C-alpha positions as CSV (number, residue, x, y, z in Angstrom):
1,M,-60.0,-120.7,-58.9
2,D,-63.4,-120.3,-60.6
3,N,-63.1,-118.3,-63.8
4,E,-66.9,-118.3,-64.5
5,K,-68.3,-114.8,-64.9
6,R,-71.0,-113.8,-62.5
7,M,-74.0,-112.3,-64.2
8,A,-77.1,-110.4,-63.3
9,G,-79.2,-110.6,-66.5
10,D,-77.0,-109.2,-69.3
11,Y,-74.6,-107.5,-66.9
12,E,-71.4,-109.0,-65.7
13,I,-70.9,-108.3,-62.0
14,I,-67.6,-106.4,-61.8
15,Q,-67.8,-105.3,-58.1
16,A,-69.8,-106.6,-55.2
17,I,-69.8,-106.1,-51.4
18,M,-71.9,-108.1,-48.9
19,I,-73.1,-106.0,-46.0
20,G,-75.4,-107.6,-43.5
21,D,-78.2,-109.4,-45.4
22,R,-77.7,-107.6,-48.7
23,E,-75.1,-107.5,-51.5
24,I,-74.5,-104.2,-53.4
25,V,-73.2,-104.8,-56.9
26,I,-72.0,-102.9,-60.0
27,G,-72.4,-104.6,-63.4
28,E,-71.3,-103.8,-66.9
29,N,-72.6,-104.7,-70.3
30,Q,-70.2,-103.2,-72.9
31,A,-72.3,-104.7,-75.7
32,D,-75.4,-102.6,-74.8
33,T,-76.5,-100.2,-77.5
34,N,-79.2,-98.4,-75.5
35,G,-77.0,-96.2,-73.4
36,Q,-77.2,-98.5,-70.3
37,K,-73.7,-100.1,-70.1
38,Y,-73.5,-99.9,-66.3
39,M,-75.8,-100.9,-63.5
40,T,-76.0,-101.0,-59.7
41,A,-78.4,-103.2,-57.8
42,V,-79.1,-104.6,-54.4
43,G,-79.0,-108.4,-54.3
44,E,-80.3,-111.1,-52.0
45,W,-79.3,-114.7,-52.4
46,N,-79.5,-118.0,-50.7
47,D,-78.8,-121.6,-51.7
48,L,-81.7,-121.7,-54.1
49,F,-81.8,-118.3,-55.9
50,E,-80.1,-115.0,-56.6
51,H,-82.4,-111.9,-56.9
52,Y,-81.5,-108.3,-57.7
53,D,-83.8,-105.4,-57.1
54,N,-83.6,-101.6,-57.1
55,V,-81.6,-101.8,-60.3
56,L,-80.4,-98.5,-61.7
57,V,-78.7,-98.3,-65.2
58,S,-76.7,-95.6,-66.9
59,D,-74.0,-95.0,-69.5
60,D,-72.3,-92.8,-66.9
61,Y,-69.8,-94.9,-65.0
62,P,-68.9,-92.3,-62.3
63,E,-72.7,-91.9,-61.7
64,I,-73.1,-95.6,-61.1
65,V,-70.1,-95.7,-58.8
66,S,-71.5,-92.8,-56.8
67,L,-74.8,-94.6,-56.5
68,F,-73.0,-97.8,-55.5
69,G,-71.2,-95.9,-52.7
70,H,-74.4,-94.3,-51.5
71,R,-76.1,-97.8,-51.3
72,V,-73.1,-99.3,-49.5
73,T,-73.3,-96.5,-46.9
74,E,-77.1,-96.9,-46.5
75,Q,-76.7,-100.7,-46.0
76,A,-73.9,-100.3,-43.6
77,N,-76.0,-97.9,-41.5
78,K,-79.0,-100.2,-41.6
79,T,-76.8,-103.2,-40.5
80,R,-75.3,-101.1,-37.7
81,D,-78.8,-100.2,-36.5
82,E,-79.9,-103.9,-36.5
83,L,-76.8,-104.9,-34.5
């Protein structure tokens, strides 16, 4: 089993779900001192690179989880429409 941490910048990815052509992630950086310990982002990746956009950060974990859930729902609906 691979024990390497998956990172997006300074954030360790703690939750991820791939839906269609996008991955929705939650990351945390407990060492952050600017009130931005948690993030959610939309990721794209292939064999050459990994890219995250629509990054939102907060010190409010429930807020980030709520945004993560909203993004999962949006991506699921988009994928359903494409299928």
